[in-house]
C-alpha positions as CSV (number, residue, x, y, z in Angstrom):
1,M,274.6,-196.9,-203.3
2,N,276.2,-195.1,-200.4
3,V,280.0,-195.4,-200.6
4,Q,282.7,-192.8,-200.5
5,Y,286.2,-192.8,-201.8
6,H,288.6,-190.7,-199.7
7,F,292.1,-189.7,-200.7
8,D,294.6,-191.4,-198.4
9,S,297.7,-189.2,-198.2
10,A,299.7,-192.1,-196.6
11,T,299.3,-194.2,-199.7
12,L,298.5,-191.4,-202.2
13,G,295.5,-193.4,-203.2
14,L,291.8,-193.7,-202.8
15,R,290.2,-195.7,-200.0
16,L,286.6,-196.8,-199.8
17,E,284.4,-195.8,-196.8
18,P,280.9,-197.3,-196.7
19,D,277.8,-195.3,-195.9
20,S,279.1,-192.0,-197.1
21,P,277.5,-189.9,-199.9
22,V,279.2,-190.2,-203.2
23,R,278.8,-188.6,-206.6
24,T,276.9,-190.9,-208.8
25,I,277.3,-191.1,-212.6
26,K,274.8,-193.2,-214.5
27,K,275.7,-194.8,-217.8
28,Y,272.7,-195.1,-220.0
29,P,272.2,-197.8,-222.8
30,N,273.0,-195.2,-225.4
31,R,276.5,-195.1,-223.8
32,R,276.1,-191.6,-222.5
33,L,277.2,-190.7,-219.0
34,Y,274.9,-188.7,-216.7
35,D,276.4,-186.8,-213.7
36,T,273.6,-186.8,-211.1
37,K,275.3,-184.0,-209.1
38,L,275.5,-181.6,-212.1
39,S,272.3,-182.9,-213.6
40,K,273.8,-183.1,-217.1
41,Y,275.5,-185.5,-219.5
42,I,279.3,-185.6,-219.3
43,T,282.2,-187.1,-221.3
44,L,285.1,-189.3,-220.5
45,A,287.2,-186.1,-220.3
46,H,285.0,-185.0,-217.4
47,V,285.5,-188.3,-215.7
48,K,289.2,-187.8,-216.1
49,D,288.9,-184.4,-214.5
50,L,287.1,-185.9,-211.5
51,V,290.0,-188.4,-211.1
52,L,292.6,-185.7,-211.3
53,E,290.7,-183.6,-208.8
54,K,290.4,-186.6,-206.5
55,E,286.6,-186.2,-206.6
56,P,285.0,-189.4,-205.3
57,F,282.5,-191.0,-207.7
58,V,280.9,-194.2,-208.7
59,V,279.6,-195.1,-212.2
60,I,276.4,-197.2,-212.3
61,D,275.0,-199.0,-215.3
62,K,271.4,-197.6,-215.5
63,K,270.0,-200.8,-217.0
64,S,271.6,-203.4,-214.7
65,G,272.4,-201.3,-211.6
66,E,275.9,-202.8,-211.7
67,D,278.9,-200.7,-210.6
68,I,281.0,-200.2,-213.7
69,T,283.5,-197.6,-212.4
70,R,286.5,-199.8,-213.3
71,T,285.3,-200.2,-216.9
72,I,284.8,-196.5,-217.3
73,L,288.3,-195.8,-215.8
74,M,289.7,-198.3,-218.3
75,Q,288.1,-196.3,-221.1
76,V,289.6,-193.1,-219.8
77,I,293.0,-194.8,-219.8
78,A,292.5,-196.1,-223.3
79,E,291.6,-192.6,-224.5
80,Q,294.7,-191.2,-222.8
81,E,296.9,-193.8,-224.4
82,Q,295.6,-192.9,-227.8
83,Q,296.5,-189.2,-227.3
84,G,300.0,-188.0,-227.0
85,E,302.8,-190.2,-225.8
86,P,301.5,-193.5,-224.3
87,V,302.5,-194.5,-220.8
88,M,302.0,-198.3,-221.4
89,T,304.0,-200.0,-224.1
90,E,302.6,-202.9,-226.2
91,D,304.9,-205.2,-224.3
92,F,303.6,-204.0,-221.0
93,L,300.0,-204.4,-222.1
94,S,300.7,-207.9,-223.4
95,Q,302.2,-208.9,-220.1
96,V,299.2,-207.5,-218.2
97,I,296.9,-209.6,-220.5
98,R,299.0,-212.7,-219.8
99,T,298.6,-212.2,-216.0
100,Y,294.9,-213.0,-216.4
101,N,295.9,-216.6,-217.2
102,N,298.2,-216.6,-214.2
103,A,297.1,-218.4,-211.1
104,M,297.6,-215.3,-209.0
105,P,296.4,-212.2,-210.8
106,S,295.6,-210.4,-207.5
107,V,299.3,-210.6,-206.6
108,V,300.2,-208.9,-209.9
109,S,297.5,-206.3,-209.3
110,N,298.7,-205.5,-205.8
111,Y,302.3,-205.3,-207.0
112,L,301.5,-202.9,-209.8
113,E,299.3,-200.8,-207.4
114,Q,302.0,-200.6,-204.7
115,S,304.7,-199.8,-207.3
116,L,302.7,-196.9,-208.7
117,R,301.9,-195.6,-205.2
118,M,305.6,-195.7,-204.4
119,F,306.5,-193.9,-207.6
120,M,303.9,-191.2,-206.9
121,T,305.2,-190.8,-203.3
122,Q,308.8,-190.5,-204.6
123,Q,307.7,-188.0,-207.2
124,A,305.9,-185.9,-204.6
125,Q,308.9,-186.0,-202.3
126,A,311.2,-184.9,-205.1
127,R,308.9,-182.0,-206.0
128,N,308.8,-181.0,-202.3
129,T,312.6,-181.1,-202.0
130,I,313.0,-178.9,-205.1
131,R,310.4,-176.5,-203.8
132,K,312.3,-176.2,-200.5
133,V,315.6,-175.7,-202.2
134,V,314.6,-173.5,-205.1
135,G,311.5,-172.0,-203.6
136,I,309.1,-172.9,-206.5
137,D,307.3,-176.0,-207.6
138,P,308.9,-176.9,-211.0
139,V,305.9,-178.8,-212.3
140,E,303.5,-175.9,-211.4
141,T,305.9,-173.4,-212.9
142,V,306.2,-175.2,-216.2
143,T,302.5,-175.8,-216.3
144,N,301.7,-172.1,-215.7
145,L,304.3,-171.1,-218.4
146,A,302.8,-173.5,-220.9
147,Q,299.3,-172.2,-220.1
148,R,300.4,-168.6,-220.6
149,N,302.2,-169.4,-223.9
150,Y,299.2,-171.3,-225.1
151,S,296.9,-168.4,-224.3
152,R,299.2,-166.0,-226.2
153,W,299.5,-168.3,-229.2
154,R,295.7,-168.8,-229.2
155,A,295.1,-165.0,-229.1
156,V,297.5,-164.4,-232.0
157,Q,296.0,-167.2,-234.0
158,E,292.4,-165.9,-233.4
159,E,293.6,-162.4,-234.5
160,V,295.2,-163.8,-237.7
161,F,292.0,-165.8,-238.5
162,R,289.9,-162.8,-237.8
163,L,291.9,-160.6,-240.2
164,I,292.0,-163.3,-242.9
165,S,288.3,-164.1,-242.6
166,G,287.5,-160.4,-242.7
167,R,289.3,-160.0,-246.0
168,L,287.7,-163.2,-247.4
169,E,284.2,-162.0,-246.5
170,D,284.7,-158.5,-248.0
171,P,286.8,-158.6,-251.2
172,K,286.1,-154.9,-251.8
173,A,288.0,-154.1,-248.6
174,H,291.0,-156.1,-249.9
175,D,290.8,-154.1,-253.3
176,D,290.7,-150.8,-251.4
177,D,293.8,-151.8,-249.4
178,E,295.7,-152.6,-252.7
179,S,294.5,-149.3,-254.3
180,S,295.5,-147.3,-251.2
181,A,298.9,-148.9,-251.3
182,E,299.3,-148.0,-255.0
183,E,298.2,-144.4,-254.3
184,R,300.7,-144.1,-251.5
185,S,303.6,-145.5,-253.7
186,S,302.6,-143.2,-256.6
187,R,302.7,-140.1,-254.3
188,K,306.3,-140.8,-253.4
């Protein structure tokens, strides 16, 4: 299948262009996803990364040859909704389900798509305005700070675990530490 999704900066979305090479991901009957570009199996987290990086791809069911990209994207959304703070409330999801019984589900689909595009455009404009006024991108700054803090926390945690596991593995070393402490206190 030769299709290509291109990022359209005017709408902040993806648009389809026929006859262009596209990254193909195959879904096998065992439910595993195989990235033909990387020649390896991937997870839904990798699919999410492709979306975030605006990497064009299509997911093909290996058995039927059917394009199941939407289904896989729904699985990514479901996984995201289970982790952290959900974006979609139960009421919102119930309303979306009810639109399938509506005579015009495509109208609802177009409305939601346009609303999200408008939201993303406004968010990008706000970030650009702040960047011009303050001189930094607030989202990028907070993200970098969080990454640095996480790295520091992780390093401290690993060091603590290393020290604890070292003592658990060698009880004699722990006894030597205690006897050395007792010797130092008795010398005083």
